[in-house]
C-alpha positions in Angstrom: -19.2 -33.6 -41.9 -17.3 -35.1 -39.0 -14.0 -34.4 -40.8 -15.1 -30.8 -41.3 -15.8 -30.2 -37.6 -12.4 -31.8 -36.7 -10.6 -29.5 -39.2 -12.4 -26.5 -37.7 -11.4 -27.6 -34.2 -7.8 -28.0 -35.2 -7.7 -24.6 -36.9 -9.3 -23.0 -33.9 -6.8 -24.6 -31.5 -3.9 -23.4 -33.7 -5.3 -19.9 -33.9 -5.8 -19.8 -30.1 -2.2 -21.1 -29.5 -0.8 -18.5 -32.0 -2.8 -15.7 -30.2 -1.5 -16.8 -26.8 2.0 -17.1 -28.1 1.8 -13.6 -29.5 0.4 -12.2 -26.3 3.2 -13.6 -24.2 5.7 -12.4 -26.7 4.4 -9.0 -26.1 5.0 -9.4 -22.4 8.7 -9.9 -22.9 8.7 -7.0 -25.4 7.4 -4.8 -22.6 10.2 -5.7 -20.4 12.8 -5.3 -23.1 11.4 -1.9 -23.9 11.5 -0.8 -20.3 15.1 -1.9 -20.0 16.2 0.0 -23.1 19.0 2.4 -21.9 17.1 5.5 -23.0 13.9 4.4 -21.3 15.8 3.4 -18.2 17.5 6.7 -18.0 14.2 8.5 -18.2 12.8 6.3 -15.4 15.7 7.0 -13.1 15.5 10.7 -13.9 11.8 10.8 -13.0 12.3 8.8 -9.8 15.2 11.0 -8.6 13.2 14.2 -9.3 10.4 12.9 -7.1 12.8 11.7 -4.5 14.5 15.1 -4.1 11.2 16.8 -3.3 9.2 14.5 -1.0 5.7 15.7 0.1 3.5 14.5 3.0 -0.1 13.2 2.8 -2.4 15.5 0.9 0.5 17.9 0.2 1.7 16.2 -3.0 1.4 19.3 -5.2 4.9 19.3 -6.8 4.7 15.5 -7.3 1.2 15.9 -8.9 2.5 18.7 -11.2 5.4 16.5 -12.3 3.0 13.6 -13.1 0.7 15.9 -15.1 3.6 17.3 -17.1 4.8 13.8 -18.1 1.2 12.8 -19.0 0.8 15.9 -21.1 4.1 15.2 -23.0 2.6 11.8 -23.8 -0.8 13.4 -24.7 -2.5 11.0 -22.3 -5.8 12.4 -21.0 -6.4 12.7 -17.3 -8.7 14.1 -14.7 -7.5 16.4 -11.8 -7.8 17.4 -9.1 -10.0 15.2 -6.9 -9.0 14.2 -3.4 -6.8 17.4 -3.5 -3.8 16.1 -5.5 -4.9 12.9 -7.1 -4.8 12.2 -10.9 -6.6 9.5 -12.9 -5.3 9.0 -16.4 -6.9 6.8 -19.2 -5.1 4.9 -21.9 -6.9 2.8 -24.6 -10.2 2.7 -26.3 -12.1 4.2 -23.4 -14.5 1.3 -23.8 -15.0 -1.5 -21.3 -13.4 -3.5 -19.7 -11.6 -1.0 -17.5 -8.6 -2.1 -15.5 -7.0 0.0 -12.7 -3.3 0.4 -11.7 -2.5 2.4 -8.6 0.5 4.2 -7.2 0.7 6.2 -4.0 2.5 9.5 -4.0 3.2 10.6 -0.4 6.4 10.6 1.6 7.2 10.4 5.4 8.3 12.9 8.0 11.8 11.4 8.2 15.2 13.0 7.8 17.1 11.2 5.1 20.6 10.0 6.2 21.8 8.5 2.9 24.4 10.7 1.3 24.0 10.6 -2.5 23.5 13.0 -5.3 19.7 13.0 -5.2 19.2 13.1 -1.4 16.0 14.7 -0.2 16.2 18.5 -0.4 13.4 19.0 2.1 14.4 18.9 5.7 12.5 16.3 7.8 10.9 14.7 4.8 11.9 11.6 2.8 10.5 8.9 0.5 11.3 6.2 3.0 8.6 3.9 1.8 9.4 3.9 -1.9 6.4 5.8 -3.1 8.6 7.7 -5.5 9.4 4.3 -7.0 5.7 3.5 -7.3 4.9 6.7 -9.1 7.8 6.3 -11.5 6.7 2.7 -12.3 3.2 3.9 -13.1 4.5 6.7 -15.3 6.6 4.0 -17.0 3.4 2.1 -17.6 1.9 5.2 -19.2 4.8 5.4 -21.6 4.8 1.7 -22.4 1.1 1.4 -23.0 0.7 4.7 -24.8 2.9 3.3 -27.6 0.6 0.3 -27.7 -2.7 1.9 -27.0 -4.3 0.7 -30.3 -3.6 -2.9 -29.2 -5.5 -2.4 -25.9 -8.9 -4.3 -25.9 -10.4 -1.9 -23.4 -9.1 0.9 -21.1 -6.3 1.1 -18.5 -6.9 3.6 -15.7 -3.8 5.0 -13.9 -4.6 6.0 -10.4 -2.0 8.4 -8.8 -3.2 8.5 -5.2 -2.4 10.8 -2.3 -2.1 10.0 1.4 -1.5 6.3 1.9 0.6 6.9 5.0 -2.3 7.1 7.5 -4.5 9.5 5.5 -6.7 6.8 3.9 -6.2 8.4 0.5 -7.7 5.4 -1.2 -10.9 5.9 0.7 -11.2 9.4 -0.7 -10.3 8.3 -4.2 -13.2 5.9 -4.1 -15.6 8.4 -2.5 -14.9 10.8 -5.3 -15.5 8.3 -8.1 -12.0 7.3 -9.1 -12.8 3.6 -9.5 -16.3 4.0 -10.9 -16.6 1.6 -13.9 -13.3 -0.2 -13.1 -13.7 -4.0 -12.8 -10.4 -4.9 -11.2 -7.2 -3.3 -9.9 -3.6 -4.2 -9.3 -1.0 -2.6 -7.0 2.7 -3.1 -6.2 4.8 -2.2 -3.2 8.6 -2.2 -3.0 10.3 -4.3 -0.3 14.0 -4.0 0.4 14.4 -7.6 1.9 13.6 -9.3 -1.4 16.1 -9.4 -4.3 15.4 -7.3 -7.5 13.7 -9.5 -10.0 11.3 -11.2 -7.5 7.7 -10.5 -6.6 5.5 -12.1 -3.8 1.9 -12.2 -2.7 -0.8 -14.6 -1.5 -4.5 -15.1 -2.1 -7.0 -14.0 0.4 -6.1 -11.9 3.5 -2.6 -10.5 3.0 -2.1 -7.5 5.2 -3.8 -6.5 8.4 -6.6 -3.9 9.0 -5.9 -1.6 11.8 -6.7 1.6 13.7 -5.2 3.8 16.5 -6.4 5.0 19.9 -5.4 7.5 22.5 -6.3 6.8 26.2 -6.3 9.5 28.9 -6.5 8.3 32.5 -7.2 11.2 34.9 -6.7 10.9 38.6 -5.7 13.4 41.4 -2.1 14.6 41.5 -0.1 15.3 44.6 3.2 14.8 46.5 4.9 11.5 45.8 5.6 11.1 49.6 1.8 11.1 50.3 0.1 8.8 47.8 -2.8 8.2 50.1 -3.9 11.8 49.3 -3.8 11.2 45.5 -5.5 9.0 42.9 -2.5 7.7 41.0 -3.1 7.6 37.2 0.3 6.1 36.6 -0.6 3.0 38.5 -4.0 2.8 36.7 -2.3 3.2 33.3 0.3 0.5 34.2 -2.4 -2.0 35.0 -4.3 -1.1 31.9 -1.3 -1.5 29.6 -0.5 -4.9 31.1 -4.1 -6.0 30.8 -4.3 -5.0 27.1 -1.5 -7.5 26.3 -3.9 -10.3 27.4 -6.5 -9.5 24.8 -4.3 -11.3 22.2 -2.8 -13.9 24.5 -5.9 -15.0 26.3 -9.1 -13.7 24.5 -8.3 -13.9 20.8 -8.4 -16.9 18.6 -4.7 -18.0 18.3 -5.3 -18.9 14.6 -6.4 -15.3 13.8 -3.4 -12.9 13.8 -3.9 -9.8 16.0 -1.7 -7.1 17.5 -2.2 -4.6 20.3 0.8 -2.3 20.7 1.1 0.6 23.1 3.7 2.8 21.3 3.9 5.7 23.7 3.2 6.7 27.3 3.3 10.3 28.6 2.9 11.5 32.2 4.5 14.0 34.6 8.0 15.4 34.6 9.0 15.5 38.2 10.2 12.5 40.2 8.5 13.5 43.4 5.1 14.4 42.0 2.2 12.1 41.2 0.7 13.6 38.0 -2.9 14.3 37.4 -3.1 12.4 34.2 -1.4 9.9 31.9 -1.7 9.6 28.1 -0.9 6.4 26.2 -1.9 4.5 23.1 -1.3 3.8 19.5 -2.3 0.8 17.3 -4.3 -2.4 17.1 -4.5 -4.7 14.1 -6.3 -7.8 12.9 -6.7 -9.8 9.7 -10.5 -9.6 10.0 -13.1 -7.0 10.4 -14.6 -8.9 13.2 -11.2 -9.0 15.0 -10.9 -5.2 14.7 -14.3 -4.7 16.2 -13.5 -7.1 19.0 -10.3 -5.3 19.9 -11.9 -1.9 19.7 -14.6 -2.9 22.2 -12.3 -4.7 24.6 -9.6 -1.9 24.5 -12.2 0.6 25.6 -13.6 -1.7 28.3 -10.2 -2.7 29.8 -8.9 0.8 30.0 -12.1 2.2 31.5 -12.4 -0.6 34.1 -8.8 -0.5 35.2 -9.2 3.3 35.7 -12.3 2.7 37.9 -10.5 0.0 40.0 -7.8 2.5 40.7 -10.3 5.4 41.5 -9.5 7.2 38.3 -11.5 8.1 35.1 -10.6 7.3 31.5 -11.5 8.3 28.0 -10.5 6.4 24.9 -10.5 8.2 21.5 -10.2 6.1 18.3 -10.0 9.2 16.1 -12.5 7.9 13.6 -13.4 11.4 12.7 -9.8 12.2 11.7 -8.1 8.9 10.9 -10.2 6.4 9.2 -9.5 2.7 10.2 -7.9 0.6 7.5 -9.6 -2.7 6.6 -7.5 -5.8 5.8 -6.0 -6.1 2.4 -7.6 -9.1 0.8 -6.5 -10.4 -2.6 -9.2 -11.7 -4.9 -8.2 -15.3 -5.8 -8.7 -15.0 -9.5 -6.8 -11.7 -9.7 -4.0 -13.1 -7.6 -3.7 -16.1 -10.0 -3.8 -13.7 -13.0 -1.0 -11.6 -11.7 1.0 -14.6 -10.6 0.7 -16.1 -14.1 1.9 -12.9 -15.7 4.8 -12.6 -13.2 5.9 -16.2 -13.9 6.0 -15.6 -17.6 7.9 -12.3 -17.1 10.3 -13.2 -14.3 10.4 -17.0 -14.2 8.4 -19.3 -11.9 11.1 -19.4 -9.2 11.0 -15.6 -8.8 7.3 -15.4 -7.9 7.2 -16.2 -4.2 4.4 -17.0 -1.7 4.2 -14.4 1.0 3.2 -14.9 4.6 0.6 -12.7 6.1 1.9 -9.3 7.2 0.6 -7.2 10.1 1.5 -3.9 8.3 -1.3 -1.7 7.0 -2.0 -0.6 3.4 -4.9 1.5 2.2 -5.0 -0.5 -1.0 -7.4 -2.4 1.2 -10.1 0.1 0.5 -10.0 -0.9 -3.2 -10.0 -4.6 -2.4 -13.3 -4.1 -0.5 -15.0 -2.7 -3.6 -13.6 -4.5 -6.7 -11.5 -7.5 -7.6 -8.0 -6.6 -6.4 -4.5 -8.1 -6.3 -1.6 -6.5 -4.3 2.0 -7.7 -4.8 5.4 -7.0 -3.3 8.4 -6.4 -5.6 11.9 -6.8 -4.4 14.4 -3.9 -4.4 17.3 -5.6 -2.6 20.9 -5.4 -4.0 23.6 -6.9 -1.8 26.2 -4.4 -2.9 24.1 -1.5 -1.6 24.5 -2.6 2.0 21.3 -0.7 2.9 19.1 -1.1 5.9 16.5 -3.8 4.9 13.5 -1.9 6.3 10.9 0.4 5.0 10.3 3.7 6.9 14.1 3.8 7.5 16.2 7.0 7.1 18.8 4.8 5.5 16.6 3.1 2.9 18.3 2.5 -0.4 16.4 1.3 -3.5 18.1 -0.5 -6.4 16.7 1.4 -9.4 17.0 -1.8 -11.6 13.5 -2.5 -10.2 12.0 0.4 -12.1 11.7 -1.2 -15.6 10.6 -4.5 -14.0 7.8 -2.9 -12.1 6.7 -0.9 -15.1 6.7 -3.9 -17.4 4.9 -6.1 -14.9 2.1 -3.6 -14.3 1.7 -3.0 -18.0 1.6 -6.7 -18.7 -0.9 -7.5 -16.0 -3.2 -4.8 -17.4 -2.9 -5.8 -21.0 -3.5 -9.5 -20.3 -6.5 -8.7 -18.2 -8.1 -6.7 -21.0 -7.3 -9.5 -23.5 -9.0 -12.1 -21.2 -12.1 -10.0 -20.4 -12.6 -8.1 -23.6 -15.6 -10.2 -24.7 -17.1 -10.8 -21.3 -18.4 -7.2 -20.7 
């Protein structure tokens, strides 16, 4: 009897090893398929069509139509529209588990300065954050997984999301049911300061949460030669701006990253006139919800009190009715490790990097508040391009060799998740 149990254990181990080996073989197969010349040409064609016609937040109608056309050619079912332009497509058995992959669609109000054959055809608009790349990768996933849909042990949901650039599109996707039933989600963002073939992330808090404000300090205007007859809002605003810098340097925990940045100041136009009011403001950020709440409270208090000291009045608007604050992006540890393992198998251990915390905002954070989430950066740098190594730049250049890598990585992360969780639902 003991020999029988030992034999069964050996056979089980061999079967398990064979299954794992076959699964990881499929991972390499996905990358090989995505790098096939015909597939790569299709990817670059899709990306360039999107790049030529950039659209701002909640205006992604042409981009949405292109996505739907490609999905229909693949006969992949989808729902549309919710949150104005968003699309959610489904590949697989439609049974649980459900795994989500997200791409944002919107561009920025930037005039492209890169001269190439597929330069933006829309004046004042450009895909300067690489969302055209994100959409293309996700359509690549659709094509890769559609050919293997009978092998999926569950369902992959493809979320094409509007309005990441300040519009909190993810919040509206969630509000309208886009992630209902999804257990976990994975996202990618291109970064031009990492080489093609590398990815990077970290467990836990990864990117900051943040919000904006506008302060208006109102005084009494008058002739610059007779300040005693005025209540100078410029002076009050100057003291307020200086005091705001001490919120981080003297009131915040130095081990919790925070930022308060006044990005603009507007007052009068004449040199010999003290204006009636001054406007200033812009952004504050923290890695924690508590930190954001602290900054919001103290920003309001500091500005109002500095105005009173200088015999002025102040109002502070945080625009919560128009521009929803972004929470911090927090990676679920298990999901982070899952994607890391897939990335190491696909790209090699040395090409999966550990990322320091970033004070930039990303509305993928709304998903990470609701379900297990992992967000990774993927490198697009090519030394021969000599591009500006910064997102939101009018000189941004993307190495399109990243397209098959990103498509294969997303597809592999999804397939392995379904394999790992198929019997746990």
